[in-house]
C-alpha positions in Angstrom: -16.4 -66.7 -24.8 -18.8 -63.9 -25.6 -20.4 -61.8 -22.8 -23.8 -63.3 -23.8 -22.4 -66.8 -23.3 -20.8 -65.8 -19.9 -23.8 -64.1 -18.4 -26.7 -65.7 -20.3 -28.0 -62.2 -20.9 -28.5 -61.1 -24.5 -26.2 -58.2 -25.5 -27.6 -55.5 -27.7 -25.5 -53.9 -30.4 -25.0 -50.1 -30.2 -27.8 -48.3 -32.1 -26.9 -46.4 -35.1 -28.5 -42.9 -35.3 -29.7 -41.6 -38.7 -31.1 -38.1 -38.9 -32.6 -37.3 -42.3 -33.1 -34.0 -44.1 -35.7 -31.9 -42.2 -35.4 -34.2 -39.1 -33.9 -33.4 -35.7 -34.8 -31.0 -33.0 -35.3 -27.4 -34.1 -34.3 -24.5 -31.9 -35.1 -20.9 -33.0 -33.3 -18.1 -31.3 -34.1 -14.8 -33.0 -32.7 -14.8 -36.5 -30.8 -18.1 -36.0 -32.4 -21.5 -36.6 -30.6 -24.5 -35.2 -31.3 -28.1 -36.0 -29.8 -30.5 -33.4 -28.6 -33.5 -35.3 -27.1 -35.3 -32.3 -27.6 -34.1 -28.7 -25.2 -36.6 -27.2 -27.7 -39.2 -26.4 -26.3 -41.6 -29.1 -22.6 -40.8 -28.3 -22.4 -41.4 -24.6 -22.5 -37.6 -24.3 -19.0 -37.3 -25.9 -20.2 -35.4 -29.0 -23.1 -33.2 -30.1 -23.7 -31.8 -33.6 -26.0 -29.0 -34.8 -26.6 -27.3 -38.1 -27.3 -23.5 -37.8 -28.7 -21.1 -40.3 -27.8 -17.5 -39.6 -30.0 -15.0 -41.3 -28.2 -12.0 -43.0 -26.9 -9.4 -40.5 -27.3 -11.8 -37.5 -25.3 -10.9 -34.4 -24.1 -13.9 -32.5 -23.7 -14.4 -28.8 -21.6 -12.1 -26.6 -17.9 -13.1 -26.8 -17.5 -16.0 -24.3 -15.2 -18.8 -23.1 -16.1 -22.5 -22.4 -14.2 -24.1 -19.6 -15.1 -27.8 -20.3 -15.8 -28.3 -24.0 -14.3 -27.8 -27.4 -16.5 -26.2 -30.1 -16.1 -26.7 -33.8 -17.7 -24.8 -36.7 -17.6 -26.0 -40.3 -19.0 -23.5 -42.7 -21.4 -25.1 -45.3 -22.4 -21.9 -47.1 -22.1 -18.2 -46.8 -19.6 -16.3 -44.7 -19.4 -16.3 -40.9 -17.3 -13.8 -39.1 -15.5 -15.2 -36.0 -14.1 -12.8 -33.4 -11.5 -14.4 -31.2 -10.3 -11.9 -28.7 -9.5 -8.9 -30.8 -8.9 -10.8 -34.1 -11.6 -11.2 -36.7 -11.7 -14.1 -39.3 -14.2 -14.3 -42.2 -14.8 -18.0 -42.7 -16.3 -19.0 -46.0 -17.8 -22.3 -47.2 -15.3 -25.1 -46.6 -13.6 -23.5 -43.6 -13.3 -25.3 -40.2 -12.9 -23.2 -37.0 -12.0 -25.1 -33.8 -12.3 -23.4 -30.5 -10.6 -25.0 -27.5 -11.6 -24.5 -23.9 -10.6 -21.1 -22.6 -10.5 -19.3 -26.0 -12.7 -16.2 -26.2 -14.9 -16.3 -29.2 -18.1 -15.2 -30.9 -19.5 -15.3 -34.4 -21.9 -13.3 -36.6 -23.2 -13.1 -40.2 -22.3 -9.6 -41.4 -23.4 -10.3 -45.0 -26.6 -9.8 -47.0 -26.9 -13.6 -47.5 -27.7 -16.5 -45.1 -24.9 -18.5 -43.7 -25.1 -22.2 -42.7 -22.6 -23.9 -40.4 -22.3 -27.3 -38.8 -21.2 -27.1 -35.1 -19.7 -29.7 -32.9 -19.6 -29.7 -29.1 -17.3 -32.1 -27.3 -18.6 -33.2 -24.9 -22.2 -32.4 -25.5 -22.5 -30.0 -22.6 -23.6 -26.9 -24.5 -26.7 -28.2 -26.4 -28.9 -27.7 -23.3 -27.8 -24.0 -23.2 -29.6 -23.4 -26.5 -32.7 -25.3 -25.2 -32.6 -23.1 -22.1 -32.6 -19.9 -24.3 -35.5 -21.1 -26.3 -37.4 -21.8 -23.1 -36.9 -18.2 -22.1 -38.3 -17.0 -25.4 -41.2 -19.6 -25.4 -42.2 -18.3 -21.9 -42.6 -14.8 -23.4 -39.6 -13.4 -21.6 -37.0 -11.3 -23.4 -33.6 -12.8 -24.1 -31.6 -10.2 -22.1 -27.9 -10.2 -21.8 -28.3 -11.3 -18.1 -30.6 -14.2 -19.2 -27.8 -15.2 -21.6 -25.1 -15.0 -19.0 -27.2 -16.9 -16.5 -27.8 -19.7 -19.1 -24.1 -19.8 -20.0 -23.0 -20.1 -16.3 -25.0 -23.4 -16.0 -22.8 -24.9 -18.8 -19.2 -24.1 -17.7 -19.2 -20.9 -19.9 -18.6 -17.3 -19.0 -18.6 -14.0 -20.9 -15.1 -13.0 -22.1 -14.7 -9.6 -20.5 -11.2 -9.2 -21.9 -9.6 -10.5 -25.1 -6.9 -12.6 -23.5 
């Protein structure tokens, strides 16, 4: 017997989310433009996905660690330099970088060309961090290192003060 037949309440099928080209929430942080394709609201907060365009010579965030979520980066075009502790990796188009909780990491675009990457956050915890940073900028306040650390701390993330 179906749930609908048992309870007499019509059951709705899960909604499929489709985000077309040029759609999604846009977050601009300096020379990085992020398009949130899934903020977790359609996945039970298990997964968020964003596309980021890093302008040439873009420095990323300070090296940091996440305590509660995995972060994945799939390079769509260009080259993104990942720093993990003391190690550097130049990831070109077609490269996947997965960062588990606790691993120190950051990224940058050291080249003369834009780089585009698709990022995943599991669970979706970290999407709001980017929104918080944009709110700082939208309010006319500078995005200081302390503002960044304060925002990180709200999402189970901390600066990596040592490479281990």
